[in-house]
C-alpha positions as protocol buffer text, in pm:
chain_id: "A"
residue {
  index: 1
  type: VAL
  ca { x: 17401 y: 16746 z: 6730 }
}
residue {
  index: 2
  type: GLN
  ca { x: 17605 y: 16809 z: 7043 }
}
residue {
  index: 3
  type: LEU
  ca { x: 17614 y: 17096 z: 7289 }
}
residue {
  index: 4
  type: GLN
  ca { x: 17933 y: 17164 z: 7482 }
}
residue {
  index: 5
  type: ALA
  ca { x: 17904 y: 17392 z: 7783 }
}
residue {
  index: 6
  type: SER
  ca { x: 18208 y: 17540 z: 7950 }
}
residue {
  index: 7
  type: GLY
  ca { x: 18326 y: 17828 z: 8164 }
}
residue {
  index: 8
  type: GLY
  ca { x: 18214 y: 17729 z: 8511 }
}
residue {
  index: 9
  type: GLY
  ca { x: 18436 y: 17756 z: 8813 }
}
residue {
  index: 10
  type: LEU
  ca { x: 18485 y: 17903 z: 9155 }
}
residue {
  index: 11
  type: VAL
  ca { x: 18443 y: 18278 z: 9192 }
}
residue {
  index: 12
  type: GLN
  ca { x: 18414 y: 18514 z: 9486 }
}
residue {
  index: 13
  type: PRO
  ca { x: 18092 y: 18705 z: 9552 }
}
residue {
  index: 14
  type: GLY
  ca { x: 18079 y: 19009 z: 9329 }
}
residue {
  index: 15
  type: GLY
  ca { x: 18290 y: 18841 z: 9065 }
}
residue {
  index: 16
  type: SER
  ca { x: 18214 y: 18748 z: 8706 }
}
residue {
  index: 17
  type: LEU
  ca { x: 18214 y: 18441 z: 8485 }
}
residue {
  index: 18
  type: ARG
  ca { x: 18122 y: 18380 z: 8124 }
}
residue {
  index: 19
  type: LEU
  ca { x: 17966 y: 18051 z: 8027 }
}
residue {
  index: 20
  type: SER
  ca { x: 17981 y: 17926 z: 7670 }
}
residue {
  index: 21
  type: CYS
  ca { x: 17770 y: 17672 z: 7487 }
}
residue {
  index: 22
  type: THR
  ca { x: 17892 y: 17554 z: 7147 }
}
residue {
  index: 23
  type: VAL
  ca { x: 17656 y: 17370 z: 6917 }
}
residue {
  index: 24
  type: SER
  ca { x: 17812 y: 17124 z: 6673 }
}
residue {
  index: 25
  type: GLY
  ca { x: 17674 y: 16890 z: 6413 }
}
residue {
  index: 26
  type: SER
  ca { x: 17416 y: 16935 z: 6143 }
}
residue {
  index: 27
  type: VAL
  ca { x: 17242 y: 17263 z: 6223 }
}
residue {
  index: 28
  type: PHE
  ca { x: 17036 y: 17470 z: 5981 }
}
residue {
  index: 29
  type: SER
  ca { x: 16918 y: 17728 z: 6233 }
}
residue {
  index: 30
  type: LEU
  ca { x: 16925 y: 17797 z: 6604 }
}
residue {
  index: 31
  type: ASN
  ca { x: 16575 y: 17910 z: 6695 }
}
residue {
  index: 32
  type: THR
  ca { x: 16600 y: 17936 z: 7071 }
}
residue {
  index: 33
  type: MET
  ca { x: 16893 y: 17936 z: 7308 }
}
residue {
  index: 34
  type: ALA
  ca { x: 16861 y: 17914 z: 7685 }
}
residue {
  index: 35
  type: TRP
  ca { x: 17042 y: 17860 z: 8009 }
}
residue {
  index: 36
  type: TYR
  ca { x: 16905 y: 17671 z: 8307 }
}
residue {
  index: 37
  type: ARG
  ca { x: 17052 y: 17604 z: 8648 }
}
residue {
  index: 38
  type: GLN
  ca { x: 17002 y: 17358 z: 8926 }
}
residue {
  index: 39
  type: ALA
  ca { x: 17125 y: 17423 z: 9277 }
}
residue {
  index: 40
  type: PRO
  ca { x: 17174 y: 17135 z: 9522 }
}
residue {
  index: 41
  type: GLY
  ca { x: 16840 y: 17020 z: 9655 }
}
residue {
  index: 42
  type: ASN
  ca { x: 16646 y: 17242 z: 9417 }
}
residue {
  index: 43
  type: GLN
  ca { x: 16457 y: 17189 z: 9096 }
}
residue {
  index: 44
  type: ARG
  ca { x: 16602 y: 17304 z: 8768 }
}
residue {
  index: 45
  type: GLU
  ca { x: 16534 y: 17672 z: 8707 }
}
residue {
  index: 46
  type: TRP
  ca { x: 16519 y: 17862 z: 8380 }
}
residue {
  index: 47
  type: VAL
  ca { x: 16768 y: 18151 z: 8387 }
}
residue {
  index: 48
  type: ALA
  ca { x: 16780 y: 18322 z: 8047 }
}
residue {
  index: 49
  type: ALA
  ca { x: 16674 y: 18274 z: 7689 }
}
residue {
  index: 50
  type: MET
  ca { x: 16725 y: 18431 z: 7349 }
}
residue {
  index: 51
  type: VAL
  ca { x: 16533 y: 18376 z: 7027 }
}
residue {
  index: 52
  type: SER
  ca { x: 16675 y: 18389 z: 6679 }
}
residue {
  index: 53
  type: GLY
  ca { x: 16562 y: 18747 z: 6627 }
}
residue {
  index: 54
  type: GLY
  ca { x: 16772 y: 18858 z: 6921 }
}
residue {
  index: 55
  type: ALA
  ca { x: 16509 y: 18921 z: 7187 }
}
residue {
  index: 56
  type: SER
  ca { x: 16608 y: 18793 z: 7530 }
}
residue {
  index: 57
  type: ASN
  ca { x: 16453 y: 18746 z: 7868 }
}
residue {
  index: 58
  type: TYR
  ca { x: 16572 y: 18664 z: 8216 }
}
residue {
  index: 59
  type: VAL
  ca { x: 16446 y: 18532 z: 8546 }
}
residue {
  index: 60
  type: ASP
  ca { x: 16394 y: 18824 z: 8782 }
}
residue {
  index: 61
  type: SER
  ca { x: 16673 y: 18718 z: 9016 }
}
residue {
  index: 62
  type: VAL
  ca { x: 16942 y: 18772 z: 8750 }
}
residue {
  index: 63
  type: LYS
  ca { x: 16806 y: 19073 z: 8561 }
}
residue {
  index: 64
  type: GLY
  ca { x: 17066 y: 19345 z: 8536 }
}
residue {
  index: 65
  type: ARG
  ca { x: 17346 y: 19104 z: 8626 }
}
residue {
  index: 66
  type: PHE
  ca { x: 17340 y: 18833 z: 8358 }
}
residue {
  index: 67
  type: THR
  ca { x: 17347 y: 18879 z: 7981 }
}
residue {
  index: 68
  type: ILE
  ca { x: 17280 y: 18615 z: 7717 }
}
residue {
  index: 69
  type: SER
  ca { x: 17442 y: 18665 z: 7377 }
}
residue {
  index: 70
  type: ARG
  ca { x: 17538 y: 18466 z: 7069 }
}
residue {
  index: 71
  type: ASP
  ca { x: 17805 y: 18440 z: 6804 }
}
residue {
  index: 72
  type: ASN
  ca { x: 17637 y: 18313 z: 6488 }
}
residue {
  index: 73
  type: ALA
  ca { x: 17963 y: 18242 z: 6310 }
}
residue {
  index: 74
  type: LYS
  ca { x: 18073 y: 18008 z: 6588 }
}
residue {
  index: 75
  type: ASN
  ca { x: 17732 y: 17853 z: 6663 }
}
residue {
  index: 76
  type: THR
  ca { x: 17803 y: 17951 z: 7020 }
}
residue {
  index: 77
  type: PHE
  ca { x: 17604 y: 18138 z: 7278 }
}
residue {
  index: 78
  type: TYR
  ca { x: 17711 y: 18279 z: 7608 }
}
residue {
  index: 79
  type: LEU
  ca { x: 17594 y: 18375 z: 7952 }
}
residue {
  index: 80
  type: GLN
  ca { x: 17789 y: 18664 z: 8099 }
}
residue {
  index: 81
  type: MET
  ca { x: 17737 y: 18662 z: 8472 }
}
residue {
  index: 82
  type: ASN
  ca { x: 17836 y: 18968 z: 8673 }
}
residue {
  index: 83
  type: SER
  ca { x: 17793 y: 19063 z: 9037 }
}
residue {
  index: 84
  type: LEU
  ca { x: 17766 y: 18698 z: 9127 }
}
residue {
  index: 85
  type: LYS
  ca { x: 17604 y: 18601 z: 9454 }
}
residue {
  index: 86
  type: PRO
  ca { x: 17634 y: 18282 z: 9660 }
}
residue {
  index: 87
  type: GLU
  ca { x: 17275 y: 18200 z: 9564 }
}
residue {
  index: 88
  type: ASP
  ca { x: 17386 y: 18179 z: 9200 }
}
residue {
  index: 89
  type: THR
  ca { x: 17578 y: 17863 z: 9287 }
}
residue {
  index: 90
  type: ALA
  ca { x: 17443 y: 17583 z: 9071 }
}
residue {
  index: 91
  type: VAL
  ca { x: 17509 y: 17354 z: 8779 }
}
residue {
  index: 92
  type: TYR
  ca { x: 17431 y: 17555 z: 8466 }
}
residue {
  index: 93
  type: SER
  ca { x: 17308 y: 17375 z: 8155 }
}
residue {
  index: 94
  type: CYS
  ca { x: 17247 y: 17502 z: 7805 }
}
residue {
  index: 95
  type: ASN
  ca { x: 16947 y: 17422 z: 7590 }
}
residue {
  index: 96
  type: VAL
  ca { x: 16863 y: 17492 z: 7227 }
}
residue {
  index: 97
  type: GLY
  ca { x: 16572 y: 17452 z: 6992 }
}
residue {
  index: 98
  type: LEU
  ca { x: 16702 y: 17410 z: 6639 }
}
residue {
  index: 99
  type: ARG
  ca { x: 16624 y: 17295 z: 6290 }
}
residue {
  index: 100
  type: ARG
  ca { x: 16870 y: 17045 z: 6148 }
}
residue {
  index: 101
  type: THR
  ca { x: 16762 y: 17103 z: 5787 }
}
residue {
  index: 102
  type: VAL
  ca { x: 16544 y: 17339 z: 5587 }
}
residue {
  index: 103
  type: GLY
  ca { x: 16181 y: 17270 z: 5671 }
}
residue {
  index: 104
  type: SER
  ca { x: 16251 y: 17028 z: 5955 }
}
residue {
  index: 105
  type: ARG
  ca { x: 16071 y: 17071 z: 6283 }
}
residue {
  index: 106
  type: VAL
  ca { x: 16235 y: 17242 z: 6577 }
}
residue {
  index: 107
  type: THR
  ca { x: 16401 y: 16990 z: 6806 }
}
residue {
  index: 108
  type: GLU
  ca { x: 16528 y: 17050 z: 7157 }
}
residue {
  index: 109
  type: TYR
  ca { x: 16876 y: 16955 z: 7272 }
}
residue {
  index: 110
  type: TRP
  ca { x: 17056 y: 16980 z: 7604 }
}
residue {
  index: 111
  type: GLY
  ca { x: 17421 y: 17021 z: 7687 }
}
residue {
  index: 112
  type: GLN
  ca { x: 17595 y: 16884 z: 7991 }
}
residue {
  index: 113
  type: GLY
  ca { x: 17618 y: 17103 z: 8296 }
}
residue {
  index: 114
  type: THR
  ca { x: 17899 y: 17324 z: 8413 }
}
residue {
  index: 115
  type: LEU
  ca { x: 17936 y: 17398 z: 8782 }
}
residue {
  index: 116
  type: VAL
  ca { x: 17941 y: 17755 z: 8906 }
}
residue {
  index: 117
  type: THR
  ca { x: 18037 y: 17805 z: 9268 }
}
residue {
  index: 118
  type: VAL
  ca { x: 18018 y: 18149 z: 9425 }
}
residue {
  index: 119
  type: SER
  ca { x: 18196 y: 18152 z: 9757 }
}
residue {
  index: 120
  type: SER
  ca { x: 18453 y: 18345 z: 9953 }
}
C-alpha cells in the first residue's frame, strides 16, 4: 500500500489550494482518512479527518476554511483549503486506516508530505 500526496505549493494569503492523497495497492476498504501538518519548529498537528460513513471533523483553527472529501472510485481523498493564512504554512501529510482484505485488521499508513507555503 502506498499513499501519494500532492497539491502543495506557494499561495498568497486568502488564496486556495487543494491537496490530494491517492491510495494504491491492495485495499479492501478505507476506514479513516486524515490530514496532518507540521510547521517548522512545531510538533505534528492533526488537521482534519473523515470516516468511511462520511462524517468529518476539523481542528478549530481550520473550521469553516478547510474541507476534507473523498472520491471512492479513485481511492483518493482531498483537503480543500480556502482563505489560507500564513499560519497554515506547513508540510501536510496524509494518513489512512484501512483493511487490505475482508476481515483483516485496520492498519495505519502514512503518505509523504507536501509543502504548503502561504506568503505574500
